[in-house]
Every structure is written in C-alpha cells, then in structure tokens.
C-alpha positions, 0 to 999 in steps of 0.5 A, spaced: 665 798 280 671 802 283 676 805 279 683 807 280 683 815 281 691 815 280 696 818 283 697 826 281 705 827 278 706 831 285 712 835 286 716 833 292 715 835 299 721 840 299 717 843 293 710 843 296 713 847 302 716 852 297 710 853 294 707 854 301 712 859 303 712 863 297 704 864 298 705 866 305 710 871 303 705 874 297 698 873 300 699 874 307 694 873 312 690 871 305 694 864 305 692 859 311 696 853 313 692 852 320 689 845 321 681 848 322 681 852 315 684 846 312 679 841 315 673 846 313 676 846 306 677 838 306 670 836 303 664 839 301 657 836 303 658 829 300 660 823 304 664 825 310 671 823 308 676 829 308 682 830 304 686 837 307 690 841 302 697 844 304 694 851 304 688 854 303 688 861 299 683 867 298 685 871 291 682 877 290 682 877 282 684 873 275 691 876 276 692 873 283 689 866 281 693 866 275 700 867 279 698 861 284 697 857 278 703 858 275 707 857 281 703 851 282 704 849 275 712 850 276 712 845 282 707 840 279 703 842 286 695 840 285 690 846 285 683 845 287 678 851 286 673 852 292 666 856 292 662 855 299 663 847 299 656 845 297 658 840 292 656 833 294 661 827 290 667 829 293 669 835 288 673 839 293 677 834 297 685 834 296 686 827 294 693 829 293 694 835 298 696 841 295 693 848 293 686 850 295 684 856 291 678 859 295 674 864 290 669 867 296 673 873 296 672 874 288 665 876 290 663 882 285 658 883 280 662 886 275 657 888 270 649 888 269 647 889 262 640 890 263 637 891 256 641 885 253 639 881 259 646 878 261 651 880 267 658 878 268 660 876 276 666 873 279 666 866 281 665 867 288 658 871 287 652 866 290 646 866 287 642 869 292 648 875 292 646 876 284 638 876 285 639 880 291 643 886 286 638 885 281 632 887 285 629 893 282 632 891 275 626 887 273 630 881 272 633 875 276 637 869 275 633 863 276 638 857 276 636 854 283 640 848 286 637 849 293 644 850 297 646 858 296 652 856 291 657 860 288 656 861 280 663 858 279 662 852 283 655 851 279 658 852 273 664 848 274 658 842 276 653 844 271 648 845 276 641 845 275 635 845 280 628 846 281 627 851 276 631 847 270 624 844 267 623 852 265 630 856 264 635 850 263 641 848 267 648 852 268 650 849 261 644 853 257 645 859 261 653 861 261 654 865 255 662 866 256 667 865 262 674 867 264 678 861 266 685 860 268 689 855 265 693 849 268 699 853 265 696 859 268 694 863 263 688 868 263 683 865 257 676 868 255 671 864 252 664 865 249 662 872 249 655 876 250 652 874 243 646 869 244 650 865 239 656 863 235 659 858 230 666 861 231 671 855 233 670 850 238 666 851 244 670 851 249 665 855 254 661 848 254 668 844 255 669 848 262 662 848 264 661 841 268 669 840 268 669 840 276 675 844 276 680 839 272 681 843 266 682 850 269 680 855 274 673 858 273 674 866 275 669 870 272 662 868 268 657 871 263 650 869 264 643 870 262 638 873 265 631 873 265 625 878 266 621 877 273 614 874 271 608 878 271 604 873 275 607 867 280 603 862 283 605 855 286 601 849 289 601 842 292 598 836 290 598 829 294 597 823 291 595 816 293 602 812 290 608 815 286 606 811 280 600 816 280 604 822 282 609 820 277 604 819 272 601 826 272 608 829 271 609 825 265 602 827 262 604 834 264 610 834 260 608 830 254 602 835 253 608 841 253 605 845 260 610 850 261 611 849 268 617 853 272 618 847 277 615 841 279 618 838 284 616 830 288 617 828 294 615 821 296 611 819 302 617 818 307 620 825 305 614 828 305 613 826 312 620 828 314 618 835 311 611 836 315 615 834 322 621 838 320 618 845 317 611 844 320 608 843 314 601 843 317 595 841 313 599 836 309 599 828 309 605 823 309 603 822 301 607 822 295 606 830 293 608 834 287 609 841 288 608 846 282 610 853 280 607 857 275 610 863 271 608 868 266 602 872 265 596 872 269 592 869 264 598 864 262 599 862 269 591 861 270 591 857 264 597 853 266 594 851 272 587 849 270 590 844 265 595 842 271 589 841 276 585 836 270 591 832 269 593 831 277 585 830 278 585 824 272 591 821 277 587 821 283 591 827 285 588 831 291 585 838 290 590 843 289 593 847 295 595 854 293 600 858 295 599 865 291 602 870 296 610 871 296 611 869 303 607 862 303 611 860 296 618 862 300 615 858 306 614 852 301 620 852 297 624 853 304 621 846 306 623 843 299 630 846 299 631 843 307 629 836 305 636 834 306 636 837 313 629 834 315 631 827 312 637 827 317 631 829 322 628 822 321 634 818 324 638 822 329 645 820 329 646 818 322 649 821 316 647 822 309 649 822 302 645 824 296 645 821 289 642 823 283 640 820 277 636 822 270 632 818 265 628 819 259 621 822 262 618 816 259 622 811 264 621 816 270 616 811 273 620 805 272 626 808 275 623 811 281 618 805 283 624 800 282 629 804 286 623 805 291 622 797 291 630 796 292 630 801 298 624 797 301 628 791 300 634 792 303 631 795 309 634 802 307 632 809 311 632 813 304 628 818 302 626 820 294 625 827 291 626 830 284 626 835 279 622 830 276 619 835 270 626 833 266 626 826 269 632 828 275 631 825 282 635 824 288 636 818 293 638 821 300 641 815 304 642 815 312 647 810 315 650 809 321 657 813 321 660 807 326 657 801 321 662 800 316 656 794 313 651 800 313 655 805 309 657 799 305 649 798 303 648 805 302 654 806 297 652 799 294 645 802 293 647 809 290 651 805 285 645 800 283 641 807 282 646 809 277 647 803 273 639 802 273 638 810 270 644 808 265 640 802 263 634 805 262 637 810 257 639 815 262 645 818 266 648 817 273 648 824 274 643 829 272 646 835 276 651 832 282 657 831 277 662 825 278 667 827 283 670 822 286 664 818 287 661 816 280 668 815 276 665 807 275 659 809 273 662 814 268 665 808 265 659 804 265 655 810 261 660 813 256 665 806 255 670 808 249 668 816 250 672 816 256 678 815 252 677 822 249 675 825 256 682 823 258 685 825 251 682 832 252 685 832 260 692 830 258 692 836 253 690 841 257 692 839 264 698 834 262 701 835 269 695 833 272 695 838 277 688 841 276 683 837 281 687 830 281 683 824 281 676 827 280 671 827 274 675 822 268 679 816 271 686 815 269 
C-alpha cells in the first residue's frame, strides 16, 4: 500500500546554498550545518531511516520564525518544524533537505490565567516543563503521551495519551494558536473563549496537520484543577478477552476513569523485568487511575472492582501514595524500552490504531493472533478506554525480511481497524508511514485534503511528503 510522496518543488542547489548562507549570517551560532546536528534532526523515534536537512536553525520568537519561512518561500526551500524528536511516523525527516526549524529554544510560558483555567506557551515548552511551572497554582495540564514532548509537537500531531479517556486529546484542549503560514505571515487562530461560531475553525485545521500547513509557534491551552483525590490500581486477567471485556463494560456504564491502560502478557513480562515490578504476573493487565473527590474516587473504584471481578480479574493492587503511582506510570511509559530489552540487538517501531469500543476486543484478539501466527516478537499496549492501542514490533535491522514482515503487520493492523469502523492512527499521526492507510480510510475525501494543502502551501515547502499523499 505504498503511496508516492511526491517531489517537493525544491529550489536549485544555488538557492539552497544562498538560504543557508543567509541564515548563518543572520543567526550566527544558532544556524548549524554540522553533520552531527543535522543527523540528530534527521529522524524521530520511529523507524531508523534518517533524511538530513541542509541546516538547523534555532529561532527565539515569532518574527524570527516568520523571517526564516519567508526566506524559504522565496527560494522554494522546504521547512521542517522540529520539537524534541519524539514523533513516531517519520514526521521530522527532511525528505527533500531544506531548513529544520528547531523550536526548542522558544520555551517560555507566556501567561497563566488561573481564574480562566488557561495558559499561553511557546511551542518549545514541554508538557513536563508546563506542569512544573503550574505547581502552586492548583492547576495542571493533563495530556500525557508518555514522552516529554513539546506542546507545539503535540498540537501538530494531535497527541493524546494515557489521560485522554477523561480529558480528551490535544484537539479538545487547544483554544487557539499562533501560526507562521507558508508565505511567512503570522496569524492567530481561536482565542481564550471556550466556544465560538466566528468563521472557519482554523485552529482545528492546524492541530494535527503535522507541520504541513504552517509552523505552530504559540499555543493557548486549557488547564484543569488538580483533583482532590487520586488513586491508582492494577488488576490482572487470565486472557486479553477478559481484560478488554472489563474495559468495554466500564465505558458503557460511564465510569469516569482518568486512565485505563492495557498491557498484554508479553508486555507485562517485559515491564516486570525492566522496571522491577515485583508482585505481578506476566498476564494481561489493566492499570487504572481515578480522579475526583474522596467520595467520588471511592465510588468509581468500587464500581470498577465489581466489573473486574465479573471478568475474572484479580484483586486490585492499590498505589495510593504519589511515589507509588509515579513508579507505576513510569513503568508504563517505559514500555517501549522494556520491550526492546526482550530481544537485545533488535530495533523497534510502534504503530497504533483506534476502533469503536464495541470492536476493541475483536481488533485486539485478531491482532494478537496474527502476531503469534507470524512468529513476530511484538507487544500490545493501549489507552483502551477510548479504543486506542499500540503494537510494538521488534525486528533485526540486518534482516530485510524481518523488517518487511513487521511493516506488513503494521499495515494489516491499520486495515483491520479501518474495516471495523476505526482509524489507522489514534494519536501517532500519518507522517510518511501511513499515507496509503490514509487513502484507504478516507477515500475521495483525500482530494479535499490535497486541495487544502495546495491552497495554504502552493509551493509545497511545508514539511513536504508527509500527512497527505500528493
């Protein structure tokens, strides 16, 4: 299902050289052309296929970003926005060279409006940095994709993560944006109001566009009050079907869980070894977190315990202290590294899909059966409260056959989810790896996406070759 990503209308080698020379003059040490820096910015955390930019630039404000983009627009040179490189679908690879705009030094929290539960940040602020600055205000930002990603990158990929079942994704939590368009204009979308009927919803257009329509430089975000009570629990099940059955019933009953994470037996085995999770077995496992008042959390937990017992779940093991909860969720966030440790020397890539909650059991069981049938070394984890799951596939980088098999399985996962009324990606995004799946999922609607891309970026300089096939 490979799709031709097309060739960007790249300027000549002389024009590229002129752009690099101009940036070196204007930015000095903040424009870097060394091989080490360019290689560092040539890929994210997905498949190990680097594509180097010609130069990496570190702007400090909106005007500097706009100046870079105007220069590139005039010379028809590609622009690739870069946060901290945690994306998984090839989003930051400079497929046609060009200028990598590293936003990590645009890392200021610009305002916190505690009374209105919102804030404004530069794109290079990370989620952990924001929550550190919110300490003492009684507020927090809940979107947690696992990695300490930048908020600009999270907006660009429409990230979500472990808390999405209660707090939603970046789509629901971005109130407004500052964006540098493909021709170098600075535009503001949305605002601080919680709703608006004024014109096209440009904020939602740029959220999830993966840098293909403009460079996000500032984000206005929703904030939430820190819950009065937080508790976490672990429950283990005899098989995947039982674990997913408990999730489905909980969602259908409307239990307001803050987090509900699934680890299959192999992933749990990996986490036990890697994170020293003593006292657990290598069985399908659900990790829960409950937020609310003391009485509300108690009520939620009791309801969930009854559902788990009805599905042959073990007694809950509680983590009520902050340090115990932190250890538990750190183990979940380290699932990638734990899986890698199952087979040293292999590399891994992660694919994700999302289905309606009623089809989750079918999709997971069919996926696990395929993995076992193909003899793949692969684990399944998931933010299963909203039907989203990940398959982490390990392969020998020296074996073309192993990599091809892993990629074929990833494609099969995408098509299976689409066939069940779901999507090829719940949070990773399309990047370069799911262009074919996007066509399978959206059909003729892809033409409308192409039209939007042509209208906003007619020279195809914004992260070319990604998100929407040409």
